[in-house]
C-alpha positions in Angstrom: -3.8 5.0 -13.3 -1.0 4.8 -10.8 -0.9 2.9 -7.5 0.7 4.6 -4.5 1.2 3.7 -0.9 0.1 6.5 1.4 0.7 6.8 5.1 -1.7 9.2 6.9 -1.2 10.5 10.5 -3.9 9.2 12.8 -5.1 12.7 13.7 -5.4 13.6 10.0 -7.3 10.5 8.7 -10.7 12.2 8.8 -9.5 15.1 6.7 -7.8 12.8 4.3 -10.9 10.6 3.9 -13.0 13.7 3.3 -10.7 14.8 0.6 -10.8 11.3 -1.0 -14.6 11.2 -0.7 -14.8 14.6 -2.4 -12.6 13.4 -5.3 -13.9 9.8 -5.5 -14.3 9.9 -9.2 -10.5 10.1 -9.5 -9.3 8.1 -6.4 -9.9 4.5 -5.5 -8.8 3.2 -2.1 -8.1 -0.5 -1.5 -6.2 -2.3 1.2 -3.1 -4.3 0.2 -3.4 -7.7 2.0 0.4 -8.1 1.7 1.0 -4.9 3.7 -1.6 -5.8 6.3 0.3 -9.0 7.0 3.8 -7.6 6.7 4.4 -3.8 6.4 7.8 -4.5 4.8 6.5 -7.1 2.3 7.7 -5.3 -0.9 11.1 -4.4 0.6 11.6 -8.1 1.5 10.3 -9.2 -1.8 12.8 -7.0 -3.6 15.6 -8.2 -1.4 14.7 -11.8 -2.1 14.5 -11.2 -5.8 18.0 -9.7 -5.7 19.4 -12.7 -3.8 17.9 -15.1 -6.3 19.4 -13.0 -9.2 22.8 -12.9 -7.5 22.8 -16.6 -6.9 21.8 -17.4 -10.5 24.3 -15.1 -12.1 27.2 -16.1 -9.9 27.6 -12.9 -8.0 26.7 -14.6 -4.7 28.7 -17.7 -3.7 26.6 -20.8 -3.1 27.9 -23.3 -0.6 27.6 -27.0 -1.0 25.9 -28.9 1.9 29.3 -30.0 3.1 30.7 -26.4 3.1 27.5 -25.2 4.8 27.8 -27.7 7.6 31.5 -26.9 8.1 30.7 -23.1 8.2 27.9 -23.6 10.7 30.0 -25.7 13.0 32.6 -22.9 13.1 29.9 -20.3 13.6 28.3 -22.1 16.6 31.7 -22.8 18.1 32.6 -19.1 17.9 29.2 -18.2 19.2 29.5 -20.4 22.2 33.0 -19.2 22.9 31.8 -15.6 22.8 28.8 -16.3 25.0 31.1 -17.6 27.8 33.0 -14.3 27.9 
């Protein structure tokens, strides 16, 4: 069995549900709680997994706390300077 995500136009939902009901021996419908809470859950999950992998294999640079604080000071200084333009 395969799991798919299906988007159905509002005006077609009755036709779609009729089709599903007529083929219920082959189709099971269930709601994905993750997608109810966040429609982009799986895209975000994939992005996070990639970030974790990149940080673990050294592809992504990790900053020390000191480096981070220095970078953030510069960022906010530039942000404030640009806000006053």
